[in-house]
C-alpha angles and dihedrals in degrees: 000000000000119000131173119272088216129191116304111262111260123213113290110279113264108236106222100187112100094196135031111268116213099169109043116255093007118110117225095209130222098070103266098182135250124354116279124194121234129181095270097054092040086057090048092060093060119096118233137171091289090055093044103038116206093030126104123227118247089179125011112226114282131175135184143167108271099258093049090047088054092051090052094044091243095119115079103207128175140132091013096305094136098049112134092359113148104185136014128200136178142184138165140201137185139187133186113273090007130102116266107252130207129187124205129179135186124189133204140194093266143343091270091059091046093050092048089053096046099090095047092048091049094048091053098046101040089053086070093065109082114222091004106187110188123263123208108210103163125233118358115159121320093316135359147177131189141188137182125201146126119326116262083237087071088217108155110261095010115131137202132198124195123191122183122189136170125213116177109306095349131088114200129194124195118190131186127195124191132183122228091266095052123076114235109228114196090185089060090050091048090053092051093044089051091052089049092051092046092052090050088053094048093052092050089050090057093252130127106260106250107155115127135160115281112253 
């Protein structure tokens, strides 16, 4: 079985916020400890049509605590991939003659928990990409892996790309699906996955998420 080599894990992201920030950019005062995700700031990390101009939304950003996400069939759990997850979020965009792109995020209590879960999540998700030769995409987040293979649709000529990255206490997955008549572009998927990772980092640093693809 081929799996991505991935970027080497970098030191755990230093969380600079000294208090939990519930309204982005506004301090809560009193020094309440390290950053903690909630549904609203998980949702804010997710790219949508405003973040990726010219693309249409297939799914507007949504985010829920894990158990609620399971009830609503938002969480994708299997082979232990949801263990210790606190929140789950999803969104999706599409554009004519481009791969359909989906964004999925899981958050944890802290970066140590997210890093410990990384391998289990990757093993479960990359198994869904038939063929799955490794892709080397350089740095995305604190750690990343990527594969490209056949589409899960198994339509002849259709392709799929999966990119997983961790930033602090969040693990993000960016997927691209293209039909036989649409060229799969790993560089495009890397650009969107990088934006996703940067937005997760901005939120955890107590900043409004502002990262978007360069025009």
